Backbone as ProteinMPNN parsed JSONL, in Angstrom:
{"seq_chain_A": "MQEKLYKIPANTNFIGKKFIYLPSCHSTNDIAAELLPHLDEGTVVIAAHQTNGRGQRGNSWEAEAGANLTFSIVLKPNFLPASQQFYFNMAVALGIIRGLRYFFEGNRSNSSDKSDQLKLKWSNDIYFQDFKLGGVLIENTIESTNLKNSVVGIGINMY", "coords_chain_A": {"N_chain_A": [[0.597, -1.597, -0.149], [2.167, 1.383, 1.071], [3.589, 1.872, -1.462], [2.043, 3.578, -3.451], [0.621, 5.413, -1.801], [2.185, 7.816, -2.215], [1.875, 8.83, -4.611], [-0.854, 10.056, -4.519], [-2.364, 13.022, -4.577], [-0.986, 15.797, -2.908], [-2.965, 18.018, -1.223], [-1.709, 20.244, 0.193], [0.113, 23.521, 0.974], [2.893, 22.76, 0.298], [4.18, 19.977, 1.633], [4.916, 17.358, 0.715], [4.058, 17.479, -2.387], [6.572, 16.292, -3.542], [8.036, 13.201, -3.58], [9.841, 10.892, -3.231], [10.153, 7.822, -3.338], [11.268, 4.627, -2.451], [11.909, 0.944, -2.311], [12.88, -0.057, -0.614], [15.504, 0.489, 2.428], [17.716, 2.026, 4.026], [17.845, 3.573, 6.501], [15.14, 6.765, 6.553], [15.352, 8.491, 7.181], [18.426, 9.289, 7.072], [18.878, 9.022, 4.286], [17.43, 11.242, 3.023], [18.935, 13.196, 5.115], [21.324, 12.657, 3.056], [20.58, 14.009, 0.063], [20.09, 15.758, 1.083], [21.043, 18.853, 0.033], [19.978, 18.991, -2.371], [17.363, 19.097, -2.453], [13.813, 20.002, -2.477], [12.057, 22.246, -0.291], [9.585, 19.9, 2.148], [9.61, 17.8, 0.289], [9.663, 14.895, 0.412], [10.915, 11.437, 1.554], [9.913, 7.73, 1.259], [9.864, 4.828, 2.192], [9.178, 1.314, 1.491], [10.398, -0.339, 2.96], [12.03, 0.066, 6.466], [14.939, -0.754, 7.113], [17.053, -0.335, 8.899], [15.887, 1.936, 10.82], [16.146, 5.161, 12.933], [15.85, 5.561, 16.383], [15.191, 7.867, 18.995], [18.344, 9.089, 21.194], [20.68, 6.584, 19.996], [18.894, 5.04, 20.148], [16.933, 2.061, 18.197], [14.831, 1.197, 15.261], [12.496, -0.755, 15.378], [11.65, -2.081, 11.91], [8.576, -3.596, 10.497], [8.629, -5.384, 7.051], [6.573, -3.696, 5.361], [4.441, -3.279, 7.597], [4.483, -0.96, 8.172], [4.671, 2.387, 8.707], [6.902, 4.343, 7.139], [9.154, 7.297, 7.135], [9.898, 10.089, 5.598], [10.473, 13.35, 6.621], [11.982, 16.966, 4.693], [11.951, 19.943, 5.803], [12.508, 22.959, 5.795], [13.106, 25.221, 8.097], [14.34, 27.928, 8.54], [14.165, 30.146, 9.307], [13.671, 30.397, 12.381], [15.108, 30.635, 15.568], [17.634, 28.639, 16.912], [17.677, 28.417, 19.526], [14.978, 27.568, 20.222], [14.545, 25.413, 19.401], [13.396, 23.104, 20.039], [9.735, 24.02, 20.793], [9.602, 24.122, 18.187], [10.061, 20.687, 17.155], [8.009, 19.887, 19.144], [5.934, 20.642, 17.904], [5.177, 19.78, 16.081], [5.586, 16.659, 16.661], [2.556, 17.413, 17.711], [0.983, 18.0, 15.526], [0.759, 14.688, 14.384], [-0.049, 12.904, 16.149], [-2.361, 15.534, 16.076], [-3.464, 14.039, 13.094], [-3.7, 11.868, 13.272], [-5.517, 11.58, 14.994], [-6.738, 12.685, 13.245], [-7.079, 10.577, 11.493], [-8.716, 8.693, 13.156], [-10.953, 9.115, 14.059], [-12.501, 10.172, 11.421], [-13.987, 12.157, 8.642], [-15.669, 12.598, 11.38], [-17.498, 14.314, 13.187], [-18.378, 13.946, 16.005], [-16.382, 13.581, 19.015], [-14.524, 10.267, 18.878], [-14.157, 7.393, 20.903], [-11.799, 5.925, 20.578], [-9.607, 7.59, 20.193], [-9.448, 9.655, 21.945], [-7.157, 7.706, 23.187], [-5.076, 8.243, 22.262], [-1.971, 8.876, 22.837], [0.981, 11.3, 23.643], [4.403, 10.545, 24.439], [6.076, 12.489, 25.675], [9.746, 13.622, 23.993], [9.53, 12.456, 21.575], [7.758, 10.041, 21.423], [4.625, 7.969, 20.357], [1.694, 6.438, 21.134], [-1.006, 4.17, 21.344], [-3.104, 3.201, 23.793], [-1.969, 1.404, 25.371], [-0.07, 0.754, 23.902], [3.267, 1.452, 21.226], [2.753, 3.068, 19.223], [3.785, 4.58, 17.25], [6.909, 7.119, 16.53], [8.892, 9.606, 16.587], [11.547, 11.016, 14.467], [13.825, 13.677, 14.665], [16.06, 15.194, 13.185], [18.308, 18.618, 12.787], [19.73, 21.071, 11.693], [22.672, 23.826, 11.989], [22.585, 26.838, 11.569], [24.424, 29.335, 12.561], [22.853, 30.819, 13.761], [20.458, 29.906, 13.544], [17.769, 27.508, 13.013], [18.699, 25.804, 9.809], [18.211, 23.527, 8.368], [15.916, 20.761, 8.618], [15.205, 17.056, 9.27], [12.623, 15.132, 9.283], [12.015, 12.734, 10.717], [9.186, 10.369, 10.311], [7.388, 7.067, 12.029], [4.886, 4.651, 11.552], [3.416, 2.661, 13.344], [2.2, -0.199, 11.694], [0.433, -1.871, 11.9]], "CA_chain_A": [[0.279, 0.117, -0.016], [3.283, 2.075, 0.838], [4.647, 2.746, -2.872], [0.849, 4.509, -3.575], [0.716, 6.111, -1.297], [2.887, 9.089, -3.035], [1.129, 8.658, -5.984], [-2.273, 10.538, -4.704], [-2.025, 14.532, -5.117], [-1.217, 16.97, -1.141], [-3.471, 19.537, -0.872], [-0.907, 21.411, 0.891], [1.308, 24.056, 0.135], [4.267, 22.191, -0.07], [4.598, 18.901, 2.143], [4.061, 15.668, 0.079], [4.336, 17.74, -3.031], [6.923, 15.908, -4.254], [8.365, 11.897, -3.506], [11.396, 10.07, -3.084], [9.754, 6.573, -3.309], [12.645, 3.614, -1.684], [11.196, 0.175, -1.372], [13.985, -1.119, 0.63], [16.57, 1.556, 1.997], [18.513, 1.38, 5.557], [17.301, 5.012, 7.425], [14.58, 7.431, 5.322], [15.871, 10.237, 7.638], [20.118, 9.108, 6.562], [18.661, 9.486, 2.688], [17.005, 12.637, 2.958], [20.044, 13.481, 4.716], [22.28, 12.892, 1.77], [20.223, 14.648, -0.643], [19.628, 17.03, 1.822], [20.849, 19.926, -0.151], [18.577, 18.719, -3.614], [15.729, 18.276, -2.028], [12.842, 21.276, -2.05], [11.71, 22.083, 1.317], [8.217, 19.215, 1.706], [9.964, 16.6, 0.308], [9.243, 13.225, 1.074], [11.34, 10.689, 1.268], [9.248, 7.183, 1.995], [10.161, 3.465, 2.43], [8.494, 0.111, 1.994], [10.604, -1.229, 4.494], [13.573, 0.662, 6.457], [16.242, -1.671, 7.756], [17.853, 0.122, 10.361], [15.907, 2.557, 10.809], [17.286, 4.987, 13.94], [15.472, 6.972, 17.464], [16.586, 9.205, 20.01], [19.45, 8.863, 21.719], [20.574, 6.061, 19.861], [17.422, 3.347, 19.404], [16.859, 1.656, 16.482], [13.51, 1.78, 15.193], [11.984, -1.852, 14.077], [9.872, -1.787, 11.101], [9.224, -5.03, 9.194], [8.524, -4.937, 5.78], [5.371, -3.328, 4.985], [3.309, -3.213, 8.451], [4.768, 0.574, 8.437], [4.506, 3.829, 7.879], [7.878, 4.879, 7.118], [9.062, 8.145, 6.101], [11.072, 11.824, 6.736], [10.346, 15.104, 5.394], [12.535, 18.012, 4.445], [11.311, 21.033, 6.267], [13.607, 24.238, 6.015], [12.354, 26.259, 8.81], [15.24, 28.826, 9.23], [13.132, 31.286, 10.39], [13.466, 29.921, 14.367], [15.883, 31.033, 17.024], [17.677, 27.275, 17.379], [17.129, 27.924, 21.176], [13.15, 27.418, 20.039], [13.539, 24.247, 18.451], [11.833, 22.076, 21.712], [8.578, 24.108, 19.983], [9.634, 23.138, 17.027], [9.843, 19.796, 18.045], [6.606, 19.786, 19.486], [4.479, 21.533, 16.944], [5.678, 18.807, 14.91], [4.709, 15.83, 17.645], [1.265, 17.84, 18.224], [0.397, 18.201, 14.359], [1.69, 13.712, 14.064], [-0.753, 13.709, 16.68], [-3.902, 15.675, 15.291], [-3.524, 13.769, 12.212], [-3.83, 10.385, 13.356], [-6.475, 11.209, 15.898], [-8.201, 12.59, 11.935], [-7.514, 9.238, 11.215], [-9.553, 7.874, 14.014], [-12.804, 9.882, 14.105], [-12.549, 10.721, 9.864], [-14.33, 12.794, 9.133], [-17.368, 13.344, 11.755], [-17.414, 15.934, 13.856], [-17.985, 13.86, 17.535], [-14.832, 12.211, 19.17], [-14.339, 8.935, 19.303], [-13.056, 7.198, 22.017], [-10.383, 5.568, 20.5], [-8.544, 9.187, 19.933], [-8.776, 10.249, 23.545], [-6.305, 7.321, 23.652], [-3.98, 8.549, 21.68], [-0.759, 9.731, 23.962], [2.295, 11.514, 23.079], [5.107, 10.896, 25.527], [7.912, 13.457, 25.218], [9.381, 14.511, 22.951], [9.321, 11.575, 20.904], [7.092, 8.852, 21.559], [3.157, 8.042, 19.726], [0.745, 5.809, 22.385], [-2.063, 4.463, 21.092], [-3.343, 3.369, 24.875], [-0.551, 1.63, 26.291], [0.818, 0.829, 22.979], [3.672, 2.101, 21.293], [2.276, 3.094, 17.802], [5.352, 5.352, 16.945], [8.123, 7.841, 16.771], [9.852, 11.103, 15.813], [13.13, 11.694, 15.343], [14.369, 15.53, 14.15], [17.034, 15.865, 13.127], [18.275, 19.885, 12.952], [21.048, 21.234, 11.378], [22.32, 24.996, 12.349], [23.632, 28.073, 10.771], [25.324, 30.653, 12.827], [22.143, 31.099, 15.268], [19.208, 29.504, 13.94], [17.512, 26.129, 12.077], [18.852, 25.871, 9.17], [17.583, 22.264, 7.659], [15.491, 19.809, 9.641], [14.51, 16.208, 9.083], [12.058, 14.737, 10.26], [11.692, 10.966, 10.744], [7.938, 9.268, 11.264], [7.938, 5.779, 12.126], [3.9, 4.508, 12.366], [3.292, 0.776, 12.876], [-0.317, -0.278, 11.067], [-0.445, -3.525, 11.864]], "C_chain_A": [[1.118, 1.248, 0.168], [3.016, 3.04, -0.199], [3.482, 2.896, -3.424], [0.394, 5.286, -3.073], [1.29, 8.202, -1.926], [2.391, 9.624, -4.517], [-0.742, 9.432, -5.905], [-1.497, 12.03, -4.357], [-1.817, 14.62, -3.5], [-1.85, 17.83, -1.719], [-3.342, 19.913, 0.193], [-0.2, 22.148, 0.429], [2.543, 23.675, 0.029], [5.043, 21.153, 0.669], [4.203, 18.526, 1.376], [3.882, 16.391, -1.443], [5.28, 16.994, -3.576], [7.88, 14.497, -3.226], [9.945, 12.011, -3.811], [10.374, 8.796, -2.479], [10.616, 5.472, -3.197], [12.238, 2.299, -1.811], [11.884, -0.588, -0.908], [15.293, 0.364, 0.778], [16.565, 1.069, 3.543], [17.929, 2.437, 6.693], [16.45, 5.96, 5.954], [15.526, 8.67, 5.91], [17.659, 9.967, 7.066], [20.061, 9.892, 4.458], [18.624, 10.662, 2.347], [18.237, 13.187, 3.619], [21.307, 14.239, 4.016], [22.109, 13.774, 0.782], [19.836, 16.094, -0.28], [20.097, 18.657, -0.041], [20.627, 19.877, -2.095], [17.55, 19.218, -3.689], [14.981, 19.509, -2.013], [11.956, 20.858, -0.691], [10.041, 21.075, 1.083], [9.064, 18.232, 0.961], [9.702, 15.468, 0.939], [9.934, 12.08, 0.987], [10.398, 9.396, 2.049], [9.601, 6.027, 1.595], [9.318, 2.36, 2.75], [8.735, -0.057, 2.977], [11.957, -0.541, 4.613], [14.503, -0.682, 7.107], [16.994, -1.701, 8.967], [17.696, 1.243, 11.212], [15.962, 3.26, 12.434], [15.986, 6.574, 14.793], [16.422, 7.481, 18.018], [17.97, 8.297, 20.742], [20.008, 7.171, 21.468], [20.319, 4.516, 19.277], [17.902, 2.773, 18.822], [14.85, 1.553, 16.218], [13.176, 0.383, 14.581], [10.701, -1.591, 13.393], [9.626, -3.393, 10.21], [8.221, -4.449, 8.262], [7.053, -4.562, 6.04], [3.657, -3.385, 5.747], [3.635, -1.166, 8.664], [4.607, 1.525, 7.808], [5.874, 4.501, 8.366], [8.756, 5.777, 6.445], [9.634, 9.263, 6.599], [10.276, 12.913, 5.972], [11.078, 15.993, 5.626], [12.258, 18.918, 4.823], [12.83, 21.799, 6.455], [13.234, 25.196, 7.163], [13.666, 27.829, 9.379], [15.264, 30.129, 9.649], [13.18, 31.477, 12.215], [14.653, 29.758, 14.721], [16.598, 29.389, 17.056], [17.391, 27.099, 18.531], [15.688, 28.005, 21.323], [13.05, 26.352, 20.252], [12.584, 23.415, 18.861], [10.78, 22.73, 21.396], [8.858, 23.94, 18.982], [9.248, 21.482, 16.625], [8.581, 19.396, 18.755], [5.81, 20.434, 18.83], [4.402, 19.918, 15.852], [4.893, 17.195, 15.222], [2.994, 15.424, 17.696], [0.514, 17.332, 16.924], [0.87, 16.042, 13.968], [0.357, 13.399, 14.779], [-2.36, 13.854, 16.649], [-3.775, 14.991, 14.151], [-3.96, 12.136, 12.038], [-5.49, 10.973, 14.388], [-7.956, 11.327, 14.458], [-8.435, 11.273, 11.873], [-8.67, 8.38, 11.618], [-10.778, 7.413, 14.055], [-13.0, 9.414, 12.566], [-13.097, 11.722, 9.86], [-15.771, 13.573, 10.137], [-16.919, 14.512, 12.708], [-17.409, 15.722, 15.769], [-16.487, 12.952, 17.823], [-15.301, 11.039, 18.888], [-13.193, 8.226, 20.395], [-11.852, 6.425, 21.487], [-9.24, 6.575, 20.444], [-8.419, 8.847, 20.599], [-7.802, 8.83, 23.251], [-4.83, 7.807, 23.181], [-2.992, 9.872, 22.446], [-0.015, 9.829, 23.157], [3.711, 11.597, 24.244], [6.38, 11.844, 24.648], [8.8, 13.411, 25.029], [8.594, 13.558, 21.534], [8.053, 10.396, 20.441], [4.948, 8.807, 21.262], [2.406, 7.141, 20.754], [-0.554, 6.259, 21.833], [-2.354, 3.288, 22.387], [-2.09, 3.011, 25.71], [0.081, 0.589, 25.143], [1.717, 1.391, 22.06], [4.137, 2.275, 19.275], [3.38, 3.805, 17.173], [6.338, 5.662, 16.657], [7.981, 8.83, 16.076], [11.234, 10.967, 15.968], [13.662, 12.288, 14.357], [15.522, 15.101, 14.039], [17.737, 17.172, 12.409], [19.676, 20.291, 11.912], [20.792, 22.79, 11.618], [23.675, 25.663, 11.754], [23.4, 29.429, 11.796], [24.154, 30.706, 14.224], [20.565, 30.592, 15.025], [18.792, 28.243, 12.944], [17.984, 26.876, 10.772], [17.772, 24.536, 8.014], [17.078, 21.673, 9.0], [14.975, 18.341, 8.966], [14.058, 15.587, 9.943], [11.532, 13.517, 9.689], [10.748, 10.683, 11.237], [7.9, 7.84, 10.863], [6.188, 5.675, 12.273], [4.227, 2.755, 11.668], [1.679, 0.739, 12.622], [0.155, -1.152, 11.492], [0.117, -3.724, 13.442]], "O_chain_A": [[0.868, 2.203, -0.568], [2.577, 4.19, -0.202], [3.551, 2.131, -4.386], [-0.343, 6.059, -3.686], [0.746, 9.306, -1.915], [2.609, 10.629, -5.194], [-1.59, 9.393, -6.797], [-0.334, 12.142, -3.971], [-2.32, 13.756, -2.781], [-1.405, 18.435, -2.695], [-4.186, 20.033, 1.08], [0.355, 21.783, -0.607], [3.328, 24.501, -0.436], [6.271, 21.146, 0.585], [3.145, 18.982, 0.944], [3.284, 15.499, -2.045], [4.802, 16.8, -4.694], [8.372, 14.869, -2.161], [10.77, 12.768, -4.323], [9.908, 8.826, -1.34], [10.85, 5.195, -4.374], [11.925, 2.239, -0.622], [11.607, -1.777, -0.749], [15.806, 1.014, -0.132], [15.88, 0.228, 4.125], [17.579, 1.967, 7.775], [16.84, 5.945, 4.787], [16.189, 9.505, 5.295], [17.993, 10.995, 6.477], [20.719, 10.682, 3.781], [19.421, 11.226, 1.598], [18.898, 13.803, 2.782], [21.915, 15.307, 4.097], [23.087, 14.417, 0.401], [19.47, 17.089, -0.907], [19.285, 19.093, -0.857], [21.123, 20.691, -2.873], [16.902, 19.685, -4.625], [15.624, 20.347, -1.38], [11.453, 19.826, -0.249], [9.336, 21.345, 0.111], [9.01, 17.394, 1.861], [9.548, 15.362, 2.156], [9.464, 11.441, 0.046], [10.04, 9.622, 3.205], [9.73, 6.016, 0.37], [8.772, 2.228, 3.845], [7.966, -0.049, 3.938], [12.8, -0.41, 3.726], [13.8, -1.548, 7.628], [17.401, -2.581, 9.725], [18.523, 1.674, 12.015], [15.873, 2.44, 13.348], [15.55, 7.651, 14.386], [17.638, 7.618, 17.891], [18.306, 7.114, 20.683], [19.891, 6.404, 22.424], [20.828, 3.597, 18.635], [19.124, 2.706, 18.684], [13.941, 1.841, 16.996], [13.48, 0.203, 13.402], [9.565, -1.223, 13.692], [10.413, -4.03, 9.51], [7.383, -3.559, 8.403], [6.414, -5.143, 6.917], [2.519, -3.459, 5.282], [2.912, -0.382, 9.28], [4.427, 1.636, 6.595], [6.076, 5.027, 9.46], [9.222, 5.434, 5.358], [9.862, 9.458, 7.793], [9.661, 13.031, 4.913], [11.159, 16.21, 6.835], [12.071, 19.468, 3.738], [13.862, 21.415, 7.006], [13.043, 26.302, 6.659], [13.644, 28.467, 10.431], [16.083, 30.899, 10.15], [12.832, 32.386, 12.968], [15.325, 28.824, 14.285], [15.641, 28.674, 17.353], [16.926, 26.03, 18.925], [15.166, 28.43, 22.353], [12.144, 25.849, 20.917], [11.489, 23.068, 18.421], [9.991, 21.863, 21.77], [7.952, 23.239, 18.531], [8.297, 21.162, 15.912], [8.371, 18.183, 18.757], [4.8, 20.83, 19.412], [3.558, 19.369, 15.143], [4.046, 16.639, 14.523], [2.352, 14.373, 17.714], [-0.37, 16.479, 16.999], [1.514, 16.076, 12.919], [-0.592, 13.613, 14.025], [-3.257, 13.06, 16.93], [-4.439, 15.845, 13.564], [-4.369, 11.477, 11.082], [-6.533, 10.389, 14.095], [-9.073, 10.824, 14.346], [-9.521, 10.731, 12.079], [-9.372, 7.645, 10.924], [-11.415, 6.36, 14.078], [-13.606, 8.359, 12.378], [-12.972, 12.456, 10.84], [-16.515, 14.518, 9.879], [-16.029, 15.363, 12.686], [-16.935, 16.479, 16.615], [-15.84, 12.116, 17.193], [-16.494, 10.839, 18.659], [-11.996, 8.411, 20.611], [-10.866, 6.408, 22.224], [-8.065, 6.274, 20.654], [-7.646, 7.9, 20.751], [-7.405, 9.461, 22.271], [-3.748, 7.688, 23.756], [-3.133, 11.088, 22.574], [0.105, 9.107, 22.168], [3.966, 12.658, 24.812], [7.097, 11.839, 23.647], [9.357, 13.025, 26.057], [7.617, 13.805, 20.828], [7.649, 10.091, 19.319], [4.162, 9.509, 21.897], [3.075, 7.46, 21.737], [-1.118, 7.347, 21.711], [-1.799, 2.231, 22.087], [-1.395, 3.739, 26.42], [0.721, -0.377, 25.556], [1.046, 2.327, 21.626], [5.041, 1.929, 18.514], [3.863, 3.098, 16.289], [7.103, 4.733, 16.397], [7.189, 9.021, 15.153], [11.937, 10.85, 16.972], [13.98, 11.733, 13.305], [16.014, 14.542, 15.019], [17.845, 16.933, 11.206], [20.486, 19.43, 11.567], [19.676, 23.311, 11.592], [24.862, 25.402, 11.56], [22.488, 30.255, 11.782], [24.497, 30.648, 15.405], [19.653, 30.725, 15.841], [19.595, 28.019, 12.037], [17.822, 28.076, 10.551], [16.899, 24.775, 7.179], [17.533, 21.905, 10.12], [14.237, 18.521, 7.997], [14.539, 15.344, 11.05], [10.892, 13.286, 8.663], [10.765, 10.579, 12.464], [8.235, 7.398, 9.763], [5.775, 6.519, 13.07], [4.683, 2.117, 10.718], [0.629, 1.243, 13.02], [1.089, -0.844, 10.751], [-0.153, -4.748, 14.069]]}, "name": "protein", "num_of_chains": 1, "seq": "MQEKLYKIPANTNFIGKKFIYLPSCHSTNDIAAELLPHLDEGTVVIAAHQTNGRGQRGNSWEAEAGANLTFSIVLKPNFLPASQQFYFNMAVALGIIRGLRYFFEGNRSNSSDKSDQLKLKWSNDIYFQDFKLGGVLIENTIESTNLKNSVVGIGINMY"}
């Protein structure tokens, strides 16, 4: 299914307008970081199977082939002082929770019991009930006193 996601046109200003689809790779964050000078902001690097994903503080991200969403988004938040990068991390994590809530609720106006069970363990773990549903790994490049580039890696367990 993942190989078809990148073919759906994004209804956004810039995120997801360009995709790089890889059937398999070691880490979408590593690939995005290697290609960073050549990528437009909002480019998404997505892999059907990530063989050596990384988490915070050197932890690995286990990703079974075909059972996870594993992708990285290139952002260029050069307006943001490096001293405020935690706010950027919070905004990304909360945005992921909001997107997952929409997935759980669909476009119904009333809240779903399931979506209320989504939790964020700061700053990068996403839980559904007591199950770790996914995680976020943000790697920033700093130039002078501001962020220059950010590679936002997201892994979501689908099964």
